[in-house]
Structures are given as C-alpha cells and as structure tokens.
DRENTORKOL-3810 file (N, C-alpha, C; in nm, 4 decimals):
REM DRENTORKOL-3810
@n.u->-20.5128; n.v->0.2349; n.w->-16.9935; ca.u->-20.6434; ca.v->0.2001; ca.w->-17.0424; c.u->-20.6415; c.v->0.0689; c.w->-17.1186
@n.u->-20.5403; n.v->0.0476; n.w->-17.2042; ca.u->-20.5306; ca.v->-0.0762; ca.w->-17.2802; c.u->-20.5115; c.v->-0.1961; c.w->-17.1879
@n.u->-20.4417; n.v->-0.1750; n.w->-17.0781; ca.u->-20.4189; ca.v->-0.2836; ca.w->-16.9825; c.u->-20.5515; c.v->-0.3310; c.w->-16.9233
@n.u->-20.6412; n.v->-0.2379; n.w->-16.8931; ca.u->-20.7729; ca.v->-0.2743; ca.w->-16.8401; c.u->-20.8516; c.v->-0.3574; c.w->-16.9398
@n.u->-20.8438; n.v->-0.3223; n.w->-17.0657; ca.u->-20.9158; ca.v->-0.3963; ca.w->-17.1693; c.u->-20.8608; c.v->-0.5379; c.w->-17.1799
@n.u->-20.7300; n.v->-0.5521; n.w->-17.1764; ca.u->-20.6674; ca.v->-0.6849; ca.w->-17.1843; c.u->-20.7093; c.v->-0.7698; c.w->-17.0645
@n.u->-20.7077; n.v->-0.7122; n.w->-16.9467; ca.u->-20.7474; ca.v->-0.7855; ca.w->-16.8259; c.u->-20.8928; c.v->-0.8303; c.w->-16.8371
@n.u->-20.9807; n.v->-0.7404; n.w->-16.8834; ca.u->-21.1219; ca.v->-0.7764; ca.w->-16.8986; c.u->-21.1414; c.v->-0.8857; c.w->-17.0029
@n.u->-21.0655; n.v->-0.8785; n.w->-17.1130; ca.u->-21.0762; ca.v->-0.9817; ca.w->-17.2164; c.u->-21.0279; c.v->-1.1168; c.w->-17.1633
@n.u->-20.9188; n.v->-1.1172; n.w->-17.0888; ca.u->-20.8683; ca.v->-1.2413; ca.w->-17.0306; c.u->-20.9681; c.v->-1.2998; c.w->-16.9319
@n.u->-21.0284; n.v->-1.2147; n.w->-16.8518; ca.u->-21.1284; ca.v->-1.2606; ca.w->-16.7555; c.u->-21.2460; c.v->-1.3224; c.w->-16.8292
@n.u->-21.2933; n.v->-1.2538; n.w->-16.9331; ca.u->-21.4074; ca.v->-1.3038; ca.w->-17.0101; c.u->-21.3730; c.v->-1.4379; c.w->-17.0755
@n.u->-21.2537; n.v->-1.4489; n.w->-17.1322; ca.u->-21.2111; ca.v->-1.5737; ca.w->-17.1961; c.u->-21.2100; c.v->-1.6874; c.w->-17.0958
@n.u->-21.1598; n.v->-1.6629; n.w->-16.9772; ca.u->-21.1584; ca.v->-1.7655; ca.w->-16.8737; c.u->-21.3001; c.v->-1.7998; c.w->-16.8284
@n.u->-21.3842; n.v->-1.6997; n.w->-16.8223; ca.u->-21.5208; ca.v->-1.7203; ca.w->-16.7759; c.u->-21.6005; c.v->-1.8067; c.w->-16.8726
@n.u->-21.5865; n.v->-1.7829; n.w->-17.0002; ca.u->-21.6648; ca.v->-1.8580; ca.w->-17.0985; c.u->-21.5997; c.v->-1.9880; c.w->-17.1409
@n.u->-21.4771; n.v->-2.0097; n.w->-17.1023; ca.u->-21.4094; ca.v->-2.1346; ca.w->-17.1351; c.u->-21.4779; c.v->-2.2501; c.w->-17.0631
@n.u->-21.5176; n.v->-2.3524; n.w->-17.1392; ca.u->-21.5860; ca.v->-2.4670; ca.w->-17.0803; c.u->-21.5032; c.v->-2.5324; c.w->-16.9717
@n.u->-21.3743; n.v->-2.5515; n.w->-16.9971; ca.u->-21.2913; ca.v->-2.6206; ca.w->-16.8984; c.u->-21.2765; c.v->-2.5380; c.w->-16.7723
@n.u->-21.2664; n.v->-2.4063; n.w->-16.7859; ca.u->-21.2541; ca.v->-2.3223; ca.w->-16.6668; c.u->-21.3821; c.v->-2.3252; c.w->-16.5851
@n.u->-21.4949; n.v->-2.3136; n.w->-16.6522; ca.u->-21.6231; ca.v->-2.3131; ca.w->-16.5824; c.u->-21.6465; c.v->-2.4493; c.w->-16.5183
@n.u->-21.6224; n.v->-2.5571; n.w->-16.5947; ca.u->-21.6395; ca.v->-2.6919; ca.w->-16.5382; c.u->-21.5472; c.v->-2.7125; c.w->-16.4196
@n.u->-21.4235; n.v->-2.6697; n.w->-16.4346; ca.u->-21.3291; ca.v->-2.6836; ca.w->-16.3241; c.u->-21.3733; c.v->-2.6078; c.w->-16.2013
@n.u->-21.4211; n.v->-2.4862; n.w->-16.2219; ca.u->-21.4679; ca.v->-2.4060; ca.w->-16.1080; c.u->-21.5875; c.v->-2.4717; c.w->-16.0405
@n.u->-21.6796; n.v->-2.5237; n.w->-16.1212; ca.u->-21.7980; ca.v->-2.5905; ca.w->-16.0656; c.u->-21.7571; c.v->-2.7157; c.w->-15.9890
@n.u->-21.6684; n.v->-2.7952; n.w->-16.0484; ca.u->-21.6235; ca.v->-2.9172; ca.w->-15.9816; c.u->-21.5508; c.v->-2.8862; c.w->-15.8519
@n.u->-21.4655; n.v->-2.7838; n.w->-15.8554; ca.u->-21.3949; ca.v->-2.7450; ca.w->-15.7322; c.u->-21.4928; c.v->-2.6992; c.w->-15.6256
@n.u->-21.5933; n.v->-2.6228; n.w->-15.6666; ca.u->-21.6935; ca.v->-2.5746; ca.w->-15.5727; c.u->-21.7738; c.v->-2.6907; c.w->-15.5157
@n.u->-21.8129; n.v->-2.7858; n.w->-15.6013; ca.u->-21.8879; ca.v->-2.9019; ca.w->-15.5539; c.u->-21.8035; c.v->-2.9859; c.w->-15.4600
@n.u->-21.6774; n.v->-3.0054; n.w->-15.4968; ca.u->-21.5890; ca.v->-3.0864; ca.w->-15.4134; c.u->-21.5684; c.v->-3.0193; c.w->-15.2776
@n.u->-21.5548; n.v->-2.8873; n.w->-15.2778; ca.u->-21.5402; ca.v->-2.8155; ca.w->-15.1505; c.u->-21.6640; c.v->-2.8338; c.w->-15.0644
@n.u->-21.7796; n.v->-2.8288; n.w->-15.1269; ca.u->-21.9042; ca.v->-2.8511; ca.w->-15.0541; c.u->-21.9131; c.v->-2.9913; c.w->-14.9992
@n.u->-21.8681; n.v->-3.0903; n.w->-15.0781; ca.u->-21.8684; ca.v->-3.2288; ca.w->-15.0333; c.u->-21.7766; c.v->-3.2476; c.w->-14.9134
@n.u->-21.6582; n.v->-3.1883; n.w->-14.9213; ca.u->-21.5621; ca.v->-3.1987; ca.w->-14.8106; c.u->-21.6199; c.v->-3.1337; c.w->-14.6858
@n.u->-21.6791; n.v->-3.0156; n.w->-14.7018; ca.u->-21.7396; ca.v->-2.9468; ca.w->-14.5865; c.u->-21.8518; c.v->-3.0303; c.w->-14.5262
@n.u->-21.9287; n.v->-3.0965; n.w->-14.6110; ca.u->-22.0362; ca.v->-3.1821; ca.w->-14.5630; c.u->-21.9822; c.v->-3.2960; c.w->-14.4769
@n.u->-21.8785; n.v->-3.3615; n.w->-14.5246; ca.u->-21.8195; ca.v->-3.4726; ca.w->-14.4492; c.u->-21.7562; c.v->-3.4214; c.w->-14.3202
@n.u->-21.6852; n.v->-3.3097; n.w->-14.3286; ca.u->-21.6232; ca.v->-3.2524; ca.w->-14.2078; c.u->-21.7285; c.v->-3.2209; c.w->-14.1014
@n.u->-21.8437; n.v->-3.1761; n.w->-14.1442; ca.u->-21.9479; ca.v->-3.1416; ca.w->-14.0470; c.u->-22.0007; c.v->-3.2643; c.w->-13.9731
@n.u->-21.9791; n.v->-3.3833; n.w->-14.0300; ca.u->-22.0215; ca.v->-3.5069; ca.w->-13.9651; c.u->-21.9198; c.v->-3.5586; c.w->-13.8623
@n.u->-21.8013; n.v->-3.5008; n.w->-13.8602; ca.u->-21.6974; ca.v->-3.5459; ca.w->-13.7679; c.u->-21.7099; c.v->-3.4733; c.w->-13.6341
@n.u->-21.6528; n.v->-3.5363; n.w->-13.5301; ca.u->-21.6524; ca.v->-3.4667; ca.w->-13.4016; c.u->-21.5561; c.v->-3.3484; c.w->-13.4085
@n.u->-21.5713; n.v->-3.2564; n.w->-13.3165; ca.u->-21.4962; ca.v->-3.1303; ca.w->-13.3177; c.u->-21.3452; c.v->-3.1517; c.w->-13.3192
@n.u->-21.2965; n.v->-3.2467; n.w->-13.2403; ca.u->-21.1520; ca.v->-3.2710; ca.w->-13.2323; c.u->-21.0969; c.v->-3.3114; c.w->-13.3685
@n.u->-21.1604; n.v->-3.4092; n.w->-13.4331; ca.u->-21.1121; ca.v->-3.4557; ca.w->-13.5627; c.u->-21.1242; c.v->-3.3470; c.w->-13.6686
@n.u->-21.2359; n.v->-3.2766; n.w->-13.6677; ca.u->-21.2572; ca.v->-3.1690; ca.w->-13.7649; c.u->-21.1485; c.v->-3.0618; c.w->-13.7499
@n.u->-21.1211; n.v->-3.0216; n.w->-13.6262; ca.u->-21.0201; ca.v->-2.9183; ca.w->-13.6014; c.u->-20.8824; c.v->-2.9634; c.w->-13.6461
@n.u->-20.8474; n.v->-3.0873; n.w->-13.6134; ca.u->-20.7168; ca.v->-3.1382; ca.w->-13.6527; c.u->-20.7000; c.v->-3.1389; c.w->-13.8036
@n.u->-20.8003; n.v->-3.1857; n.w->-13.8755; ca.u->-20.7913; ca.v->-3.1893; ca.w->-14.0217; c.u->-20.7828; c.v->-3.0493; c.w->-14.0804
@n.u->-20.8553; n.v->-2.9557; n.w->-14.0242; ca.u->-20.8487; ca.v->-2.8176; ca.w->-14.0727; c.u->-20.7126; c.v->-2.7564; c.w->-14.0444
@n.u->-20.6615; n.v->-2.7773; n.w->-13.9240; ca.u->-20.5284; ca.v->-2.7241; ca.w->-13.8905; c.u->-20.4219; c.v->-2.7783; c.w->-13.9851
@n.u->-20.4292; n.v->-2.9078; n.w->-14.0132; ca.u->-20.3257; ca.v->-2.9714; ca.w->-14.0943; c.u->-20.3402; c.v->-2.9411; c.w->-14.2429
@n.u->-20.4601; n.v->-2.9544; n.w->-14.2967; ca.u->-20.4760; ca.v->-2.9499; ca.w->-14.4413; c.u->-20.5299; c.v->-2.8186; c.w->-14.4959
@n.u->-20.6007; n.v->-2.7429; n.w->-14.4182; ca.u->-20.6507; ca.v->-2.6143; ca.w->-14.4656; c.u->-20.5542; c.v->-2.5019; c.w->-14.4260
@n.u->-20.5148; n.v->-2.5009; n.w->-14.3000; ca.u->-20.4256; ca.v->-2.3958; ca.w->-14.2509; c.u->-20.2793; c.v->-2.4318; c.w->-14.2738
@n.u->-20.2534; n.v->-2.5602; n.w->-14.2957; ca.u->-20.1186; ca.v->-2.6112; ca.w->-14.3270; c.u->-20.0202; c.v->-2.5940; c.w->-14.2112
@n.u->-20.0676; n.v->-2.6235; n.w->-14.0907; ca.u->-19.9794; ca.v->-2.6201; ca.w->-13.9734; c.u->-19.9003; c.v->-2.7508; c.w->-13.9662
@n.u->-19.7830; n.v->-2.7424; n.w->-13.9091; ca.u->-19.7004; ca.v->-2.8625; ca.w->-13.8881; c.u->-19.7531; c.v->-2.9387; c.w->-13.7670
@n.u->-19.7063; n.v->-3.0633; n.w->-13.7515; ca.u->-19.7429; ca.v->-3.1405; ca.w->-13.6330; c.u->-19.7007; c.v->-3.0659; c.w->-13.5059
@n.u->-19.5836; n.v->-3.0082; n.w->-13.5111; ca.u->-19.5304; ca.v->-2.9352; ca.w->-13.3959; c.u->-19.6195; c.v->-2.8156; c.w->-13.3618
@n.u->-19.6619; n.v->-2.7406; n.w->-13.4629; ca.u->-19.7476; ca.v->-2.6240; ca.w->-13.4407; c.u->-19.8842; c.v->-2.6654; c.w->-13.3851
@n.u->-19.9387; n.v->-2.7741; n.w->-13.4385; ca.u->-20.0679; ca.v->-2.8221; ca.w->-13.3887; c.u->-20.0540; c.v->-2.8674; c.w->-13.2442
@n.u->-19.9456; n.v->-2.9380; n.w->-13.2157; ca.u->-19.9213; ca.v->-2.9859; ca.w->-13.0789; c.u->-19.9145; c.v->-2.8684; c.w->-12.9815
@n.u->-19.8417; n.v->-2.7652; n.w->-13.0179; ca.u->-19.8295; ca.v->-2.6476; ca.w->-12.9307; c.u->-19.9645; c.v->-2.5784; c.w->-12.9129
@n.u->-20.0395; n.v->-2.5682; n.w->-13.0193; ca.u->-20.1702; ca.v->-2.5021; ca.w->-13.0157; c.u->-20.2687; c.v->-2.5760; c.w->-12.9253
@n.u->-20.2644; n.v->-2.7099; n.w->-12.9306; ca.u->-20.3616; ca.v->-2.7891; ca.w->-12.8556; c.u->-20.3079; c.v->-2.8424; c.w->-12.7221
@n.u->-20.1807; n.v->-2.8152; n.w->-12.6936; ca.u->-20.1227; ca.v->-2.8638; ca.w->-12.5689; c.u->-20.1027; c.v->-3.0138; c.w->-12.5665
@n.u->-20.0703; n.v->-3.0714; n.w->-12.6822; ca.u->-20.0457; ca.v->-3.2154; ca.w->-12.6950; c.u->-19.9018; c.v->-3.2371; c.w->-12.7383
@n.u->-19.8548; n.v->-3.3627; n.w->-12.7269; ca.u->-19.7242; ca.v->-3.3907; ca.w->-12.7857; c.u->-19.7444; c.v->-3.4301; c.w->-12.9317
@n.u->-19.6361; n.v->-3.4255; n.w->-13.0097; ca.u->-19.6461; ca.v->-3.4501; ca.w->-13.1532; c.u->-19.6959; c.v->-3.5904; c.w->-13.1857
@n.u->-19.6559; n.v->-3.6894; n.w->-13.1063; ca.u->-19.7014; ca.v->-3.8261; ca.w->-13.1314; c.u->-19.8527; c.v->-3.8377; c.w->-13.1175
@n.u->-19.9091; n.v->-3.7683; n.w->-13.0207; ca.u->-20.0553; ca.v->-3.7710; ca.w->-13.0041; c.u->-20.1241; c.v->-3.7027; c.w->-13.1222
@n.u->-20.0664; n.v->-3.5944; n.w->-13.1701; ca.u->-20.1225; ca.v->-3.5256; ca.w->-13.2863; c.u->-20.1219; c.v->-3.6191; c.w->-13.4069
@n.u->-20.0114; n.v->-3.6897; n.w->-13.4276; ca.u->-20.0027; ca.v->-3.7840; ca.w->-13.5398; c.u->-20.1075; c.v->-3.8953; c.w->-13.5252
@n.u->-20.1224; n.v->-3.9464; n.w->-13.4047; ca.u->-20.2211; ca.v->-4.0522; ca.w->-13.3800; c.u->-20.3621; c.v->-4.0013; c.w->-13.4050
@n.u->-20.3938; n.v->-3.8857; n.w->-13.3498; ca.u->-20.5278; ca.v->-3.8294; ca.w->-13.3685; c.u->-20.5550; c.v->-3.7969; c.w->-13.5158
@n.u->-20.4540; n.v->-3.7467; n.w->-13.5863; ca.u->-20.4727; ca.v->-3.7173; ca.w->-13.7285; c.u->-20.4948; c.v->-3.8452; c.w->-13.8091
@n.u->-20.4238; n.v->-3.9504; n.w->-13.7731; ca.u->-20.4439; ca.v->-4.0794; ca.w->-13.8386; c.u->-20.5893; c.v->-4.1245; c.w->-13.8214
@n.u->-20.6376; n.v->-4.1153; n.w->-13.6994; ca.u->-20.7762; ca.v->-4.1537; ca.w->-13.6711; c.u->-20.8756; c.v->-4.0610; c.w->-13.7419
@n.u->-20.8435; n.v->-3.9320; n.w->-13.7440; ca.u->-20.9325; ca.v->-3.8352; ca.w->-13.8098; c.u->-20.9405; c.v->-3.8624; c.w->-13.9601
@n.u->-20.8268; n.v->-3.8921; n.w->-14.0228; ca.u->-20.8275; ca.v->-3.9239; ca.w->-14.1659; c.u->-20.9090; c.v->-4.0494; c.w->-14.1937
@n.u->-20.8924; n.v->-4.1508; n.w->-14.1097; ca.u->-20.9692; ca.v->-4.2743; ca.w->-14.1276; c.u->-21.1188; c.v->-4.2497; c.w->-14.1110
@n.u->-21.1543; n.v->-4.1703; n.w->-14.0123; ca.u->-21.2958; ca.v->-4.1385; ca.w->-13.9894; c.u->-21.3512; c.v->-4.0573; c.w->-14.1063
@n.u->-21.2709; n.v->-3.9643; n.w->-14.1580; ca.u->-21.3123; ca.v->-3.8863; ca.w->-14.2742; c.u->-21.3394; c.v->-3.9794; c.w->-14.3928
@n.u->-21.2465; n.v->-4.0718; n.w->-14.4190; ca.u->-21.2640; ca.v->-4.1663; ca.w->-14.5301; c.u->-21.3903; c.v->-4.2503; c.w->-14.5103
@n.u->-21.4121; n.v->-4.2959; n.w->-14.3894; ca.u->-21.5303; ca.v->-4.3754; ca.w->-14.3574; c.u->-21.6584; c.v->-4.2979; c.w->-14.3868
@n.u->-21.6635; n.v->-4.1737; n.w->-14.3389; ca.u->-21.7818; ca.v->-4.0895; ca.w->-14.3621; c.u->-21.7984; c.v->-4.0579; c.w->-14.5104
@n.u->-21.6891; n.v->-4.0303; n.w->-14.5787; ca.u->-21.6935; ca.v->-4.0012; ca.w->-14.7224; c.u->-21.7535; c.v->-4.1190; c.w->-14.7977
@n.u->-21.7057; n.v->-4.2395; n.w->-14.7653; ca.u->-21.7546; ca.v->-4.3590; ca.w->-14.8331; c.u->-21.9012; c.v->-4.3866; c.w->-14.8041
@n.u->-21.9466; n.v->-4.3551; n.w->-14.6849; ca.u->-22.0888; ca.v->-4.3723; ca.w->-14.6518; c.u->-22.1773; c.v->-4.2840; c.w->-14.7394
@n.u->-22.1308; n.v->-4.1632; n.w->-14.7627; ca.u->-22.2127; ca.v->-4.0645; ca.w->-14.8336; c.u->-22.1962; c.v->-4.0728; c.w->-14.9852
@n.u->-22.0727; n.v->-4.0897; n.w->-15.0324; ca.u->-22.0452; ca.v->-4.0711; ca.w->-15.1749; c.u->-22.0114; c.v->-4.1979; c.w->-15.2518
@n.u->-22.0174; n.v->-4.3129; n.w->-15.1882; ca.u->-21.9938; ca.v->-4.4356; ca.w->-15.2653; c.u->-22.1090; c.v->-4.5282; c.w->-15.2554
END
C-alpha cells in the first residue's frame, strides 16, 4: 500500500513540475511538427526516414525489406534527409 502512495506522489510531482510539463509539451509539439513535415514528403522518402530513425533499422535491414542494395538505401536516405530539411525550413523558418 505504501508503495502505491509513493508512486502516486512521484507521478503528481512530475506532473506539476514546470520543467516536466514544458518538456512534455515541447516534445509533443516537436513530434507534431515532424509528422507534419513527413506528411509532405513522398512515400518512399517518408518510409525510409521512418525505417531508419523511428524503427531504427540498419541500412542492411532496410535494403532487405525494400529489395534494394545498401548503397541505394544510403543514397535515398541522403536525399530524403535533404528533402526533409528543405520542407522543414519552408514551414518553420
């Protein structure tokens, strides 16, 4: 029973902490911003960026999944990152 009280108190402390709330809001906003930019990319670039940075697949795993060689995956990811930066700058700068 005491353990439940401690857990609830810790949760409440984190919830009312300005830095925790601000951090959570900023992370949520940033996630929304990233999703917004990703939605502006073509499917190939969006998928590659998600495989690499969200799912954390290796170049080799992405290549096997998409039926490409690793060099092509690296090239496409380079282009996808550049396109992402371009779209980000159009919207947020």
